[in-house]
All heavy atoms as atom14 arrays in JSON, in Angstrom:
{
  "sequence": "MDAFTAGLLQRIRTTESDLTKARETGDDFLADVEQSELDDLHRLAAEHGVEIGAGSV",
  "atom14_mask": [
    [1, 1, 1, 1, 1, 1, 1, 1, 0, 0, 0, 0, 0, 0],
    [1, 1, 1, 1, 1, 1, 1, 1, 0, 0, 0, 0, 0, 0],
    [1, 1, 1, 1, 1, 0, 0, 0, 0, 0, 0, 0, 0, 0],
    [1, 1, 1, 1, 1, 1, 1, 1, 1, 1, 1, 0, 0, 0],
    [1, 1, 1, 1, 1, 1, 1, 0, 0, 0, 0, 0, 0, 0],
    [1, 1, 1, 1, 1, 0, 0, 0, 0, 0, 0, 0, 0, 0],
    [1, 1, 1, 1, 0, 0, 0, 0, 0, 0, 0, 0, 0, 0],
    [1, 1, 1, 1, 1, 1, 1, 1, 0, 0, 0, 0, 0, 0],
    [1, 1, 1, 1, 1, 1, 1, 1, 0, 0, 0, 0, 0, 0],
    [1, 1, 1, 1, 1, 1, 1, 1, 1, 0, 0, 0, 0, 0],
    [1, 1, 1, 1, 1, 1, 1, 1, 1, 1, 1, 0, 0, 0],
    [1, 1, 1, 1, 1, 1, 1, 1, 0, 0, 0, 0, 0, 0],
    [1, 1, 1, 1, 1, 1, 1, 1, 1, 1, 1, 0, 0, 0],
    [1, 1, 1, 1, 1, 1, 1, 0, 0, 0, 0, 0, 0, 0],
    [1, 1, 1, 1, 1, 1, 1, 0, 0, 0, 0, 0, 0, 0],
    [1, 1, 1, 1, 1, 1, 1, 1, 1, 0, 0, 0, 0, 0],
    [1, 1, 1, 1, 1, 1, 0, 0, 0, 0, 0, 0, 0, 0],
    [1, 1, 1, 1, 1, 1, 1, 1, 0, 0, 0, 0, 0, 0],
    [1, 1, 1, 1, 1, 1, 1, 1, 0, 0, 0, 0, 0, 0],
    [1, 1, 1, 1, 1, 1, 1, 0, 0, 0, 0, 0, 0, 0],
    [1, 1, 1, 1, 1, 1, 1, 1, 1, 0, 0, 0, 0, 0],
    [1, 1, 1, 1, 1, 0, 0, 0, 0, 0, 0, 0, 0, 0],
    [1, 1, 1, 1, 1, 1, 1, 1, 1, 1, 1, 0, 0, 0],
    [1, 1, 1, 1, 1, 1, 1, 1, 1, 0, 0, 0, 0, 0],
    [1, 1, 1, 1, 1, 1, 1, 0, 0, 0, 0, 0, 0, 0],
    [1, 1, 1, 1, 0, 0, 0, 0, 0, 0, 0, 0, 0, 0],
    [1, 1, 1, 1, 1, 1, 1, 1, 0, 0, 0, 0, 0, 0],
    [1, 1, 1, 1, 1, 1, 1, 1, 0, 0, 0, 0, 0, 0],
    [1, 1, 1, 1, 1, 1, 1, 1, 1, 1, 1, 0, 0, 0],
    [1, 1, 1, 1, 1, 1, 1, 1, 0, 0, 0, 0, 0, 0],
    [1, 1, 1, 1, 1, 0, 0, 0, 0, 0, 0, 0, 0, 0],
    [1, 1, 1, 1, 1, 1, 1, 1, 0, 0, 0, 0, 0, 0],
    [1, 1, 1, 1, 1, 1, 1, 0, 0, 0, 0, 0, 0, 0],
    [1, 1, 1, 1, 1, 1, 1, 1, 1, 0, 0, 0, 0, 0],
    [1, 1, 1, 1, 1, 1, 1, 1, 1, 0, 0, 0, 0, 0],
    [1, 1, 1, 1, 1, 1, 0, 0, 0, 0, 0, 0, 0, 0],
    [1, 1, 1, 1, 1, 1, 1, 1, 1, 0, 0, 0, 0, 0],
    [1, 1, 1, 1, 1, 1, 1, 1, 0, 0, 0, 0, 0, 0],
    [1, 1, 1, 1, 1, 1, 1, 1, 0, 0, 0, 0, 0, 0],
    [1, 1, 1, 1, 1, 1, 1, 1, 0, 0, 0, 0, 0, 0],
    [1, 1, 1, 1, 1, 1, 1, 1, 0, 0, 0, 0, 0, 0],
    [1, 1, 1, 1, 1, 1, 1, 1, 1, 1, 0, 0, 0, 0],
    [1, 1, 1, 1, 1, 1, 1, 1, 1, 1, 1, 0, 0, 0],
    [1, 1, 1, 1, 1, 1, 1, 1, 0, 0, 0, 0, 0, 0],
    [1, 1, 1, 1, 1, 0, 0, 0, 0, 0, 0, 0, 0, 0],
    [1, 1, 1, 1, 1, 0, 0, 0, 0, 0, 0, 0, 0, 0],
    [1, 1, 1, 1, 1, 1, 1, 1, 1, 0, 0, 0, 0, 0],
    [1, 1, 1, 1, 1, 1, 1, 1, 1, 1, 0, 0, 0, 0],
    [1, 1, 1, 1, 0, 0, 0, 0, 0, 0, 0, 0, 0, 0],
    [1, 1, 1, 1, 1, 1, 1, 0, 0, 0, 0, 0, 0, 0],
    [1, 1, 1, 1, 1, 1, 1, 1, 1, 0, 0, 0, 0, 0],
    [1, 1, 1, 1, 1, 1, 1, 1, 0, 0, 0, 0, 0, 0],
    [1, 1, 1, 1, 0, 0, 0, 0, 0, 0, 0, 0, 0, 0],
    [1, 1, 1, 1, 1, 0, 0, 0, 0, 0, 0, 0, 0, 0],
    [1, 1, 1, 1, 0, 0, 0, 0, 0, 0, 0, 0, 0, 0],
    [1, 1, 1, 1, 1, 1, 0, 0, 0, 0, 0, 0, 0, 0],
    [1, 1, 1, 1, 1, 1, 1, 0, 0, 0, 0, 0, 0, 0]
  ],
  "atom14_positions": [
    [[-8.64, -1.41, -17.43], [-7.78, -1.86, -16.36], [-8.06, -3.34, -16.12], [-9.21, -3.75, -15.98], [-8.06, -1.03, -15.1], [-7.25, -1.44, -13.92], [-7.54, -0.48, -12.4], [-7.47, 1.18, -12.95], [0.0, 0.0, 0.0], [0.0, 0.0, 0.0], [0.0, 0.0, 0.0], [0.0, 0.0, 0.0], [0.0, 0.0, 0.0], [0.0, 0.0, 0.0]],
    [[-6.98, -4.12, -16.08], [-7.17, -5.55, -15.87], [-7.35, -5.87, -14.38], [-7.17, -5.02, -13.51], [-6.02, -6.35, -16.48], [-4.68, -6.04, -15.84], [-4.63, -5.54, -14.71], [-3.65, -6.31, -16.49], [0.0, 0.0, 0.0], [0.0, 0.0, 0.0], [0.0, 0.0, 0.0], [0.0, 0.0, 0.0], [0.0, 0.0, 0.0], [0.0, 0.0, 0.0]],
    [[-7.72, -7.1, -14.1], [-8.01, -7.51, -12.72], [-6.77, -7.42, -11.83], [-6.87, -7.07, -10.66], [-8.57, -8.93, -12.72], [0.0, 0.0, 0.0], [0.0, 0.0, 0.0], [0.0, 0.0, 0.0], [0.0, 0.0, 0.0], [0.0, 0.0, 0.0], [0.0, 0.0, 0.0], [0.0, 0.0, 0.0], [0.0, 0.0, 0.0], [0.0, 0.0, 0.0]],
    [[-5.6, -7.75, -12.37], [-4.37, -7.67, -11.59], [-4.13, -6.23, -11.13], [-3.86, -5.99, -9.95], [-3.17, -8.18, -12.41], [-1.86, -7.95, -11.72], [-1.43, -8.82, -10.72], [-1.05, -6.88, -12.06], [-0.22, -8.61, -10.07], [0.16, -6.67, -11.42], [0.58, -7.54, -10.43], [0.0, 0.0, 0.0], [0.0, 0.0, 0.0], [0.0, 0.0, 0.0]],
    [[-4.2, -5.29, -12.05], [-3.95, -3.89, -11.74], [-4.98, -3.37, -10.74], [-4.63, -2.72, -9.76], [-3.99, -3.04, -13.03], [-2.96, -3.52, -13.91], [-3.76, -1.57, -12.73], [0.0, 0.0, 0.0], [0.0, 0.0, 0.0], [0.0, 0.0, 0.0], [0.0, 0.0, 0.0], [0.0, 0.0, 0.0], [0.0, 0.0, 0.0], [0.0, 0.0, 0.0]],
    [[-6.24, -3.67, -10.98], [-7.3, -3.21, -10.07], [-7.1, -3.79, -8.67], [-7.22, -3.07, -7.67], [-8.66, -3.62, -10.61], [0.0, 0.0, 0.0], [0.0, 0.0, 0.0], [0.0, 0.0, 0.0], [0.0, 0.0, 0.0], [0.0, 0.0, 0.0], [0.0, 0.0, 0.0], [0.0, 0.0, 0.0], [0.0, 0.0, 0.0], [0.0, 0.0, 0.0]],
    [[-6.76, -5.07, -8.59], [-6.54, -5.7, -7.3], [-5.34, -5.13, -6.58], [-5.38, -4.89, -5.36], [0.0, 0.0, 0.0], [0.0, 0.0, 0.0], [0.0, 0.0, 0.0], [0.0, 0.0, 0.0], [0.0, 0.0, 0.0], [0.0, 0.0, 0.0], [0.0, 0.0, 0.0], [0.0, 0.0, 0.0], [0.0, 0.0, 0.0], [0.0, 0.0, 0.0]],
    [[-4.27, -4.88, -7.31], [-3.07, -4.31, -6.72], [-3.33, -2.9, -6.19], [-2.94, -2.56, -5.07], [-1.94, -4.3, -7.76], [-0.59, -3.76, -7.29], [-0.07, -4.55, -6.09], [0.42, -3.81, -8.44], [0.0, 0.0, 0.0], [0.0, 0.0, 0.0], [0.0, 0.0, 0.0], [0.0, 0.0, 0.0], [0.0, 0.0, 0.0], [0.0, 0.0, 0.0]],
    [[-4.01, -2.09, -6.97], [-4.32, -0.73, -6.53], [-5.24, -0.73, -5.31], [-5.08, 0.08, -4.39], [-4.93, 0.08, -7.67], [-3.98, 0.37, -8.84], [-4.73, 1.05, -9.98], [-2.79, 1.21, -8.39], [0.0, 0.0, 0.0], [0.0, 0.0, 0.0], [0.0, 0.0, 0.0], [0.0, 0.0, 0.0], [0.0, 0.0, 0.0], [0.0, 0.0, 0.0]],
    [[-6.17, -1.68, -5.26], [-7.05, -1.8, -4.09], [-6.25, -2.19, -2.86], [-6.45, -1.65, -1.78], [-8.16, -2.81, -4.35], [-9.09, -2.99, -3.15], [-9.76, -1.7, -2.72], [-10.26, -0.95, -3.56], [-9.75, -1.41, -1.43], [0.0, 0.0, 0.0], [0.0, 0.0, 0.0], [0.0, 0.0, 0.0], [0.0, 0.0, 0.0], [0.0, 0.0, 0.0]],
    [[-5.34, -3.13, -3.02], [-4.5, -3.54, -1.88], [-3.63, -2.39, -1.39], [-3.43, -2.23, -0.18], [-3.6, -4.72, -2.29], [-4.36, -6.03, -2.4], [-3.47, -7.19, -2.77], [-2.43, -7.41, -1.77], [-1.32, -8.13, -1.99], [-1.13, -8.7, -3.17], [-0.44, -8.3, -1.05], [0.0, 0.0, 0.0], [0.0, 0.0, 0.0], [0.0, 0.0, 0.0]],
    [[-3.14, -1.57, -2.3], [-2.34, -0.41, -1.91], [-3.19, 0.57, -1.12], [-2.78, 1.05, -0.05], [-1.69, 0.27, -3.15], [-0.58, -0.64, -3.69], [-1.16, 1.65, -2.8], [-0.01, -0.2, -5.02], [0.0, 0.0, 0.0], [0.0, 0.0, 0.0], [0.0, 0.0, 0.0], [0.0, 0.0, 0.0], [0.0, 0.0, 0.0], [0.0, 0.0, 0.0]],
    [[-4.4, 0.86, -1.6], [-5.29, 1.79, -0.88], [-5.62, 1.27, 0.52], [-5.59, 2.02, 1.5], [-6.57, 2.03, -1.68], [-6.39, 2.96, -2.87], [-7.72, 3.34, -3.5], [-8.42, 2.19, -4.05], [-8.27, 1.74, -5.29], [-7.43, 2.33, -6.12], [-8.95, 0.7, -5.71], [0.0, 0.0, 0.0], [0.0, 0.0, 0.0], [0.0, 0.0, 0.0]],
    [[-5.92, -0.01, 0.6], [-6.25, -0.62, 1.9], [-5.07, -0.56, 2.84], [-5.21, -0.21, 4.03], [-6.71, -2.08, 1.7], [-7.88, -2.09, 0.87], [-7.02, -2.75, 3.04], [0.0, 0.0, 0.0], [0.0, 0.0, 0.0], [0.0, 0.0, 0.0], [0.0, 0.0, 0.0], [0.0, 0.0, 0.0], [0.0, 0.0, 0.0], [0.0, 0.0, 0.0]],
    [[-3.89, -0.88, 2.34], [-2.69, -0.88, 3.18], [-2.36, 0.54, 3.62], [-1.96, 0.76, 4.77], [-1.51, -1.52, 2.43], [-1.9, -2.85, 2.04], [-0.27, -1.59, 3.3], [0.0, 0.0, 0.0], [0.0, 0.0, 0.0], [0.0, 0.0, 0.0], [0.0, 0.0, 0.0], [0.0, 0.0, 0.0], [0.0, 0.0, 0.0], [0.0, 0.0, 0.0]],
    [[-2.53, 1.52, 2.74], [-2.3, 2.92, 3.12], [-3.24, 3.32, 4.25], [-2.83, 3.98, 5.22], [-2.49, 3.85, 1.92], [-1.39, 3.76, 0.9], [-1.66, 4.55, -0.35], [-2.83, 4.86, -0.66], [-0.68, 4.87, -1.05], [0.0, 0.0, 0.0], [0.0, 0.0, 0.0], [0.0, 0.0, 0.0], [0.0, 0.0, 0.0], [0.0, 0.0, 0.0]],
    [[-4.49, 2.92, 4.15], [-5.47, 3.23, 5.18], [-5.1, 2.56, 6.5], [-5.15, 3.19, 7.57], [-6.86, 2.78, 4.73], [-7.81, 2.97, 5.74], [0.0, 0.0, 0.0], [0.0, 0.0, 0.0], [0.0, 0.0, 0.0], [0.0, 0.0, 0.0], [0.0, 0.0, 0.0], [0.0, 0.0, 0.0], [0.0, 0.0, 0.0], [0.0, 0.0, 0.0]],
    [[-4.72, 1.29, 6.43], [-4.32, 0.56, 7.63], [-3.07, 1.18, 8.26], [-2.96, 1.24, 9.49], [-4.08, -0.91, 7.31], [-5.35, -1.65, 6.94], [-6.47, -1.12, 7.18], [-5.24, -2.77, 6.39], [0.0, 0.0, 0.0], [0.0, 0.0, 0.0], [0.0, 0.0, 0.0], [0.0, 0.0, 0.0], [0.0, 0.0, 0.0], [0.0, 0.0, 0.0]],
    [[-2.15, 1.63, 7.45], [-0.93, 2.27, 7.94], [-1.27, 3.58, 8.67], [-0.76, 3.84, 9.76], [0.03, 2.54, 6.79], [1.3, 3.32, 7.12], [2.12, 2.61, 8.19], [2.13, 3.52, 5.85], [0.0, 0.0, 0.0], [0.0, 0.0, 0.0], [0.0, 0.0, 0.0], [0.0, 0.0, 0.0], [0.0, 0.0, 0.0], [0.0, 0.0, 0.0]],
    [[-2.16, 4.36, 8.09], [-2.58, 5.6, 8.72], [-3.22, 5.33, 10.08], [-2.91, 6.0, 11.08], [-3.55, 6.37, 7.81], [-2.87, 6.7, 6.59], [-4.06, 7.64, 8.47], [0.0, 0.0, 0.0], [0.0, 0.0, 0.0], [0.0, 0.0, 0.0], [0.0, 0.0, 0.0], [0.0, 0.0, 0.0], [0.0, 0.0, 0.0], [0.0, 0.0, 0.0]],
    [[-4.09, 4.34, 10.13], [-4.75, 3.99, 11.4], [-3.74, 3.54, 12.44], [-3.83, 3.92, 13.62], [-5.79, 2.9, 11.18], [-7.01, 3.37, 10.43], [-7.95, 2.21, 10.13], [-9.02, 2.63, 9.15], [-9.81, 1.48, 8.68], [0.0, 0.0, 0.0], [0.0, 0.0, 0.0], [0.0, 0.0, 0.0], [0.0, 0.0, 0.0], [0.0, 0.0, 0.0]],
    [[-2.78, 2.72, 12.04], [-1.76, 2.25, 12.96], [-0.94, 3.41, 13.51], [-0.65, 3.47, 14.72], [-0.85, 1.23, 12.27], [0.0, 0.0, 0.0], [0.0, 0.0, 0.0], [0.0, 0.0, 0.0], [0.0, 0.0, 0.0], [0.0, 0.0, 0.0], [0.0, 0.0, 0.0], [0.0, 0.0, 0.0], [0.0, 0.0, 0.0], [0.0, 0.0, 0.0]],
    [[-0.59, 4.34, 12.66], [0.17, 5.52, 13.11], [-0.66, 6.38, 14.05], [-0.15, 6.87, 15.06], [0.63, 6.34, 11.91], [1.74, 5.69, 11.13], [2.11, 6.52, 9.92], [3.26, 5.96, 9.22], [3.61, 6.29, 7.99], [2.91, 7.19, 7.31], [4.66, 5.74, 7.42], [0.0, 0.0, 0.0], [0.0, 0.0, 0.0], [0.0, 0.0, 0.0]],
    [[-1.93, 6.57, 13.72], [-2.81, 7.4, 14.55], [-3.03, 6.82, 15.94], [-3.19, 7.55, 16.9], [-4.16, 7.61, 13.85], [-4.08, 8.54, 12.66], [-5.37, 8.62, 11.87], [-6.31, 7.8, 12.12], [-5.45, 9.49, 10.99], [0.0, 0.0, 0.0], [0.0, 0.0, 0.0], [0.0, 0.0, 0.0], [0.0, 0.0, 0.0], [0.0, 0.0, 0.0]],
    [[-3.02, 5.48, 16.04], [-3.24, 4.84, 17.33], [-1.94, 4.58, 18.08], [-1.96, 4.08, 19.2], [-4.01, 3.51, 17.18], [-3.23, 2.62, 16.38], [-5.38, 3.73, 16.56], [0.0, 0.0, 0.0], [0.0, 0.0, 0.0], [0.0, 0.0, 0.0], [0.0, 0.0, 0.0], [0.0, 0.0, 0.0], [0.0, 0.0, 0.0], [0.0, 0.0, 0.0]],
    [[-0.82, 4.92, 17.46], [0.47, 4.76, 18.11], [0.98, 3.33, 18.14], [1.86, 3.0, 18.93], [0.0, 0.0, 0.0], [0.0, 0.0, 0.0], [0.0, 0.0, 0.0], [0.0, 0.0, 0.0], [0.0, 0.0, 0.0], [0.0, 0.0, 0.0], [0.0, 0.0, 0.0], [0.0, 0.0, 0.0], [0.0, 0.0, 0.0], [0.0, 0.0, 0.0]],
    [[0.44, 2.48, 17.28], [0.88, 1.08, 17.21], [2.09, 0.98, 16.28], [1.96, 0.76, 15.08], [-0.28, 0.2, 16.72], [0.01, -1.28, 16.85], [1.2, -1.67, 16.87], [-0.96, -2.05, 16.91], [0.0, 0.0, 0.0], [0.0, 0.0, 0.0], [0.0, 0.0, 0.0], [0.0, 0.0, 0.0], [0.0, 0.0, 0.0], [0.0, 0.0, 0.0]],
    [[3.27, 1.17, 16.87], [4.5, 1.21, 16.07], [4.78, -0.11, 15.36], [5.24, -0.12, 14.22], [5.69, 1.59, 16.95], [5.6, 3.01, 17.47], [4.93, 3.84, 16.82], [6.19, 3.28, 18.53], [0.0, 0.0, 0.0], [0.0, 0.0, 0.0], [0.0, 0.0, 0.0], [0.0, 0.0, 0.0], [0.0, 0.0, 0.0], [0.0, 0.0, 0.0]],
    [[4.52, -1.23, 16.04], [4.77, -2.53, 15.41], [3.88, -2.7, 14.18], [4.36, -3.06, 13.1], [4.53, -3.68, 16.39], [4.69, -5.03, 15.75], [5.96, -5.53, 15.46], [3.59, -5.78, 15.4], [6.11, -6.76, 14.84], [3.73, -7.02, 14.78], [4.99, -7.51, 14.5], [0.0, 0.0, 0.0], [0.0, 0.0, 0.0], [0.0, 0.0, 0.0]],
    [[2.58, -2.44, 14.33], [1.67, -2.59, 13.2], [2.01, -1.61, 12.09], [1.95, -1.96, 10.9], [0.21, -2.41, 13.65], [-0.84, -2.61, 12.57], [-0.73, -3.99, 11.92], [-2.24, -2.4, 13.15], [0.0, 0.0, 0.0], [0.0, 0.0, 0.0], [0.0, 0.0, 0.0], [0.0, 0.0, 0.0], [0.0, 0.0, 0.0], [0.0, 0.0, 0.0]],
    [[2.42, -0.4, 12.46], [2.82, 0.58, 11.45], [4.02, 0.05, 10.65], [4.06, 0.21, 9.42], [3.14, 1.92, 12.1], [0.0, 0.0, 0.0], [0.0, 0.0, 0.0], [0.0, 0.0, 0.0], [0.0, 0.0, 0.0], [0.0, 0.0, 0.0], [0.0, 0.0, 0.0], [0.0, 0.0, 0.0], [0.0, 0.0, 0.0], [0.0, 0.0, 0.0]],
    [[4.98, -0.57, 11.33], [6.13, -1.15, 10.63], [5.71, -2.26, 9.69], [6.2, -2.36, 8.56], [7.16, -1.68, 11.63], [7.93, -0.59, 12.34], [7.9, 0.57, 11.89], [8.57, -0.91, 13.37], [0.0, 0.0, 0.0], [0.0, 0.0, 0.0], [0.0, 0.0, 0.0], [0.0, 0.0, 0.0], [0.0, 0.0, 0.0], [0.0, 0.0, 0.0]],
    [[4.79, -3.1, 10.15], [4.29, -4.2, 9.31], [3.59, -3.65, 8.07], [3.84, -4.09, 6.94], [3.35, -5.13, 10.11], [2.64, -6.12, 9.2], [4.12, -5.86, 11.21], [0.0, 0.0, 0.0], [0.0, 0.0, 0.0], [0.0, 0.0, 0.0], [0.0, 0.0, 0.0], [0.0, 0.0, 0.0], [0.0, 0.0, 0.0], [0.0, 0.0, 0.0]],
    [[2.71, -2.68, 8.29], [1.96, -2.09, 7.17], [2.89, -1.36, 6.2], [2.71, -1.42, 4.98], [0.87, -1.15, 7.68], [-0.21, -1.83, 8.49], [-1.03, -2.84, 7.73], [-1.0, -2.87, 6.49], [-1.73, -3.63, 8.4], [0.0, 0.0, 0.0], [0.0, 0.0, 0.0], [0.0, 0.0, 0.0], [0.0, 0.0, 0.0], [0.0, 0.0, 0.0]],
    [[3.92, -0.68, 6.73], [4.86, 0.02, 5.86], [5.64, -0.97, 5.01], [5.86, -0.73, 3.82], [5.83, 0.88, 6.68], [6.78, 1.7, 5.81], [6.05, 2.7, 4.94], [5.36, 3.58, 5.45], [6.2, 2.6, 3.62], [0.0, 0.0, 0.0], [0.0, 0.0, 0.0], [0.0, 0.0, 0.0], [0.0, 0.0, 0.0], [0.0, 0.0, 0.0]],
    [[6.03, -2.09, 5.6], [6.73, -3.13, 4.83], [5.84, -3.69, 3.73], [6.29, -3.9, 2.6], [7.18, -4.26, 5.76], [8.18, -3.8, 6.63], [0.0, 0.0, 0.0], [0.0, 0.0, 0.0], [0.0, 0.0, 0.0], [0.0, 0.0, 0.0], [0.0, 0.0, 0.0], [0.0, 0.0, 0.0], [0.0, 0.0, 0.0], [0.0, 0.0, 0.0]],
    [[4.57, -3.92, 4.07], [3.62, -4.41, 3.07], [3.46, -3.39, 1.94], [3.45, -3.75, 0.75], [2.26, -4.69, 3.73], [1.18, -5.11, 2.77], [1.34, -6.5, 2.18], [2.21, -7.26, 2.64], [0.6, -6.82, 1.24], [0.0, 0.0, 0.0], [0.0, 0.0, 0.0], [0.0, 0.0, 0.0], [0.0, 0.0, 0.0], [0.0, 0.0, 0.0]],
    [[3.35, -2.12, 2.3], [3.19, -1.07, 1.3], [4.43, -0.99, 0.41], [4.31, -0.85, -0.82], [2.92, 0.27, 1.99], [2.54, 1.42, 1.09], [1.28, 1.1, 0.29], [2.32, 2.67, 1.93], [0.0, 0.0, 0.0], [0.0, 0.0, 0.0], [0.0, 0.0, 0.0], [0.0, 0.0, 0.0], [0.0, 0.0, 0.0], [0.0, 0.0, 0.0]],
    [[5.61, -1.09, 1.0], [6.85, -1.09, 0.21], [6.85, -2.24, -0.79], [7.22, -2.06, -1.96], [8.07, -1.18, 1.12], [8.28, 0.06, 1.98], [7.67, 1.12, 1.7], [9.04, -0.05, 2.97], [0.0, 0.0, 0.0], [0.0, 0.0, 0.0], [0.0, 0.0, 0.0], [0.0, 0.0, 0.0], [0.0, 0.0, 0.0], [0.0, 0.0, 0.0]],
    [[6.43, -3.41, -0.34], [6.37, -4.58, -1.24], [5.38, -4.36, -2.38], [5.64, -4.71, -3.53], [5.99, -5.84, -0.47], [7.11, -6.36, 0.42], [8.28, -5.95, 0.22], [6.81, -7.17, 1.32], [0.0, 0.0, 0.0], [0.0, 0.0, 0.0], [0.0, 0.0, 0.0], [0.0, 0.0, 0.0], [0.0, 0.0, 0.0], [0.0, 0.0, 0.0]],
    [[4.22, -3.79, -2.05], [3.21, -3.53, -3.07], [3.7, -2.5, -4.09], [3.46, -2.65, -5.29], [1.9, -3.08, -2.43], [1.17, -4.14, -1.62], [0.03, -3.51, -0.81], [0.64, -5.25, -2.51], [0.0, 0.0, 0.0], [0.0, 0.0, 0.0], [0.0, 0.0, 0.0], [0.0, 0.0, 0.0], [0.0, 0.0, 0.0], [0.0, 0.0, 0.0]],
    [[4.4, -1.49, -3.62], [4.96, -0.47, -4.53], [6.01, -1.11, -5.44], [6.07, -0.8, -6.64], [5.54, 0.69, -3.74], [4.52, 1.65, -3.27], [4.66, 3.01, -3.36], [3.31, 1.46, -2.68], [3.6, 3.61, -2.87], [2.77, 2.69, -2.44], [0.0, 0.0, 0.0], [0.0, 0.0, 0.0], [0.0, 0.0, 0.0], [0.0, 0.0, 0.0]],
    [[6.83, -1.99, -4.88], [7.84, -2.68, -5.68], [7.15, -3.54, -6.75], [7.54, -3.52, -7.93], [8.71, -3.56, -4.79], [9.78, -4.36, -5.55], [10.44, -5.41, -4.68], [9.51, -6.24, -3.93], [8.81, -7.25, -4.45], [8.89, -7.54, -5.73], [7.99, -7.96, -3.7], [0.0, 0.0, 0.0], [0.0, 0.0, 0.0], [0.0, 0.0, 0.0]],
    [[6.13, -4.27, -6.34], [5.39, -5.11, -7.28], [4.76, -4.27, -8.39], [4.81, -4.63, -9.57], [4.31, -5.89, -6.52], [3.52, -6.93, -7.29], [4.43, -8.02, -7.83], [2.45, -7.53, -6.4], [0.0, 0.0, 0.0], [0.0, 0.0, 0.0], [0.0, 0.0, 0.0], [0.0, 0.0, 0.0], [0.0, 0.0, 0.0], [0.0, 0.0, 0.0]],
    [[4.19, -3.15, -8.02], [3.6, -2.25, -9.01], [4.65, -1.77, -10.01], [4.42, -1.78, -11.22], [2.92, -1.07, -8.33], [0.0, 0.0, 0.0], [0.0, 0.0, 0.0], [0.0, 0.0, 0.0], [0.0, 0.0, 0.0], [0.0, 0.0, 0.0], [0.0, 0.0, 0.0], [0.0, 0.0, 0.0], [0.0, 0.0, 0.0], [0.0, 0.0, 0.0]],
    [[5.8, -1.36, -9.5], [6.87, -0.88, -10.37], [7.35, -1.97, -11.33], [7.58, -1.71, -12.51], [8.03, -0.36, -9.54], [0.0, 0.0, 0.0], [0.0, 0.0, 0.0], [0.0, 0.0, 0.0], [0.0, 0.0, 0.0], [0.0, 0.0, 0.0], [0.0, 0.0, 0.0], [0.0, 0.0, 0.0], [0.0, 0.0, 0.0], [0.0, 0.0, 0.0]],
    [[7.47, -3.19, -10.82], [7.92, -4.3, -11.65], [6.95, -4.61, -12.79], [7.36, -5.13, -13.83], [8.11, -5.56, -10.81], [9.31, -5.52, -9.89], [9.41, -6.72, -8.98], [8.53, -7.62, -9.03], [10.37, -6.76, -8.19], [0.0, 0.0, 0.0], [0.0, 0.0, 0.0], [0.0, 0.0, 0.0], [0.0, 0.0, 0.0], [0.0, 0.0, 0.0]],
    [[5.68, -4.28, -12.59], [4.67, -4.59, -13.6], [4.16, -3.34, -14.33], [3.17, -3.41, -15.06], [3.5, -5.34, -12.95], [3.89, -6.71, -12.51], [3.88, -7.79, -13.36], [4.34, -7.17, -11.32], [4.3, -8.86, -12.71], [4.58, -8.51, -11.46], [0.0, 0.0, 0.0], [0.0, 0.0, 0.0], [0.0, 0.0, 0.0], [0.0, 0.0, 0.0]],
    [[4.83, -2.22, -14.12], [4.47, -1.0, -14.83], [3.13, -0.4, -14.43], [2.5, 0.3, -15.21], [0.0, 0.0, 0.0], [0.0, 0.0, 0.0], [0.0, 0.0, 0.0], [0.0, 0.0, 0.0], [0.0, 0.0, 0.0], [0.0, 0.0, 0.0], [0.0, 0.0, 0.0], [0.0, 0.0, 0.0], [0.0, 0.0, 0.0], [0.0, 0.0, 0.0]],
    [[2.72, -0.66, -13.18], [1.45, -0.12, -12.69], [1.73, 1.23, -12.06], [2.54, 1.35, -11.14], [0.8, -1.06, -11.65], [-0.45, -0.45, -11.06], [0.48, -2.42, -12.29], [0.0, 0.0, 0.0], [0.0, 0.0, 0.0], [0.0, 0.0, 0.0], [0.0, 0.0, 0.0], [0.0, 0.0, 0.0], [0.0, 0.0, 0.0], [0.0, 0.0, 0.0]],
    [[1.08, 2.27, -12.58], [1.26, 3.61, -12.03], [0.38, 3.79, -10.81], [-0.79, 3.44, -10.82], [0.91, 4.65, -13.09], [1.89, 4.61, -14.25], [2.14, 5.97, -14.82], [1.82, 6.98, -14.19], [2.68, 6.01, -15.93], [0.0, 0.0, 0.0], [0.0, 0.0, 0.0], [0.0, 0.0, 0.0], [0.0, 0.0, 0.0], [0.0, 0.0, 0.0]],
    [[0.99, 4.33, -9.76], [0.28, 4.55, -8.5], [-0.05, 6.03, -8.43], [0.81, 6.88, -8.7], [1.15, 4.12, -7.32], [1.5, 2.64, -7.46], [0.44, 4.39, -6.01], [2.55, 2.16, -6.5], [0.0, 0.0, 0.0], [0.0, 0.0, 0.0], [0.0, 0.0, 0.0], [0.0, 0.0, 0.0], [0.0, 0.0, 0.0], [0.0, 0.0, 0.0]],
    [[-1.28, 6.34, -8.03], [-1.74, 7.74, -7.97], [-0.95, 8.58, -7.0], [-0.23, 8.08, -6.14], [0.0, 0.0, 0.0], [0.0, 0.0, 0.0], [0.0, 0.0, 0.0], [0.0, 0.0, 0.0], [0.0, 0.0, 0.0], [0.0, 0.0, 0.0], [0.0, 0.0, 0.0], [0.0, 0.0, 0.0], [0.0, 0.0, 0.0], [0.0, 0.0, 0.0]],
    [[-1.08, 9.88, -7.13], [-0.34, 10.84, -6.31], [-0.74, 10.77, -4.84], [-0.01, 11.24, -4.0], [-0.56, 12.25, -6.84], [0.0, 0.0, 0.0], [0.0, 0.0, 0.0], [0.0, 0.0, 0.0], [0.0, 0.0, 0.0], [0.0, 0.0, 0.0], [0.0, 0.0, 0.0], [0.0, 0.0, 0.0], [0.0, 0.0, 0.0], [0.0, 0.0, 0.0]],
    [[-1.87, 10.18, -4.51], [-2.33, 10.11, -3.13], [-1.64, 9.04, -2.32], [-1.9, 8.89, -1.13], [0.0, 0.0, 0.0], [0.0, 0.0, 0.0], [0.0, 0.0, 0.0], [0.0, 0.0, 0.0], [0.0, 0.0, 0.0], [0.0, 0.0, 0.0], [0.0, 0.0, 0.0], [0.0, 0.0, 0.0], [0.0, 0.0, 0.0], [0.0, 0.0, 0.0]],
    [[-0.72, 8.31, -2.9], [-0.06, 7.22, -2.18], [0.95, 7.75, -1.2], [1.55, 8.8, -1.41], [0.64, 6.29, -3.17], [-0.33, 5.66, -3.98], [0.0, 0.0, 0.0], [0.0, 0.0, 0.0], [0.0, 0.0, 0.0], [0.0, 0.0, 0.0], [0.0, 0.0, 0.0], [0.0, 0.0, 0.0], [0.0, 0.0, 0.0], [0.0, 0.0, 0.0]],
    [[1.13, 6.99, -0.14], [2.08, 7.37, 0.91], [3.48, 7.19, 0.42], [3.83, 6.28, -0.23], [1.86, 6.51, 2.19], [2.94, 6.78, 3.21], [0.49, 6.77, 2.76], [0.0, 0.0, 0.0], [0.0, 0.0, 0.0], [0.0, 0.0, 0.0], [0.0, 0.0, 0.0], [0.0, 0.0, 0.0], [0.0, 0.0, 0.0], [0.0, 0.0, 0.0]]
  ]
}
């Protein structure tokens, strides 16, 4: 796995965790921000052929 792929997957995991925390605390604004970030990361992964594990949101 190259550095780009590893970094992208790490950012996805971190953003998923942050999104879960935002939802759990009822912070709707932060949840929207994190969801947008996650959508962008998923798009970036798809554009570069990076497979995201089944545990992704």
